[in-house]
N, C-alpha and C positions, 0 to 999 in steps of 0.2 A: 630324612630316614628315621623311621621310629626306633624306640630302644629295642622292640621285638625283633624288627628287620635286621638291626645291627647284630644282635646277638646271634640270630639265626645264621646270617651271613658269614660271621666269625666262627661259628660252630662248624659251617659247612667247609670252611677253608681248612680248619684243624682236620676235620675228618677227610678231606680230600688228600691233604698230605700223608696221612696215616694209610690211605688206600694206596698211595703210590709206594710208601714203604714197605707195605705188606705184599704188593705185588712183586716187588723186587725181591723181597725175602722168599717168596714162594718160587720165583724164577731160579733163586740159588739153590734151594732145596732140589728142584727138579733137575738142575744141572748137576749138582752133586750126586744125585742118585744115578744118572746116566753114566757117570765115570766110576761107579763101584762094581763090584762084582755081582751085585744083586742078592747077596746072602747077609742081609742086615738083622736077622734075627739072632744071630750069634755074635752080633758086634759088641766087644768088651766095652766100648766108649759109652754105652748108654742107651738112649732112645733110639728107636729104629727110624730109618729114613722115612718110612711109610707113616709113622705116628708124626714126624715133624712136618710131612707134607699135609697130612690131615688137619694138624693144629693150625698151621699156616693159612690153608684154606678156609677153615671155619672162622679164623679171626678176619680174614679178607671178606668173607661172606656177611659177617655181622657189621663190618664198616660199611660195605655197600648197601645193607638194608638200612643203616642208620642215614646214609646220604639220601635214599629214597623218602625217609620219614621227614628229614629237614626240607626237601624239595616240596613235599606235600604241605608242610606247615607254611612254607612261603607262599604257596597257592592260596591257602586259607587265609592268610594275611591279606594278599591282594583282594580276596572275595569278601573280606570283612567278617570272617567266621572264626578267626584266629582266637583261641582262648575261651572258646565256647564248647563245652562237653558235647560230644557226638551222641551221648546216650540220653542225658537228662535235660540238655540245653542250659545248664547253669553255667556261670563263668567259672573257668578253671582258675584256681588260686594263683597269686603272683609267685609265691613260694615255690609252688609246683612248677610253674612255668620258668622260673630262674634255674631250677635243679634240671628240668627237662623240658627245654623250649619247644620241642615238637610234640608234646604230650596232646593225646586225642580225648582224654577222659579227666574228670575231676577226681579227686582223691576217693570220694564215695563210691564212684562208678568203676574205679580201677581195681577195686578189691574184689 
């Protein structure tokens, strides 16, 4: 297994764990909302249940999108196109791939 493959698979496992935790958190928020009176706008405790639900959903959506990005990078790796900028065809720098192993563009094209 190449370094890139190992990095991507490790990142995928980490993000998969985060997805599981975020799904559980979202389920908890939804369950909590069903046991309240529904008037969370005047809750002295702070953030509304609606805000918490939207925040948890947004974080889950971002993690799921990152899983898709990682899976696409694994496909590119298998196809031999991993690390090649989709815009200009130049190699994507090693430092960029270390920071963002699923990057599609080199630094110049990402701007």
